C-alpha positions, 0 to 999 in steps of 0.5 A: 385471882389477880396477879402481883405487880411485882410479877408484872415488873419482872416481866416488863424488865425482861422484855425492855429489849423488844421495844417501848414497853408499857403495862395497864391494870384491866380487871385485876390483871394486866395488858402489856404493850410493845410500841403501843401494841397489846402483845401479851396478858398477865393473868394469875401470875402467868404470861400469855403472849398473843398468838401470832404465826412468828411466835408459834414457830419461835416457841420450841414447846408450844403451850396454848391455854386461855388466860381467863375463863371463857377466853381464847387460847394465847400462847402460855410462856412458862419456860424462858422468863429468865432468858431476857434475850429470848423473851424480848425477841419473842415479844419483838417478832410478836409485836412486828406481825400485830396491825398498828392500833387505830388512833383514838378519836378525841373525846367530845365534851358533854353538853349539860342541858 
């Protein structure tokens, strides 16, 4: 089941205090970015935060689950979504611990024979 874009918009509104937030639809679900880093996934209208040491320490009742069948465990955020300050802080500390993405190489034009 794919996620509802209204739920994604709600999450994005809640975490705007974390930094520059964007999202991208991927395979019927969504990846959330903070300052260009993938910090979370929204799958089946649930928020999964990328696991980091700081993120694990900041969540009182930690629940880990795979965001999709066969996936690795991420931090499932089911409580606290209505607390914009808390969820923004959580996303901010998660993003701070993640490496900066490598710059993409420019695409070279294809040559037609």
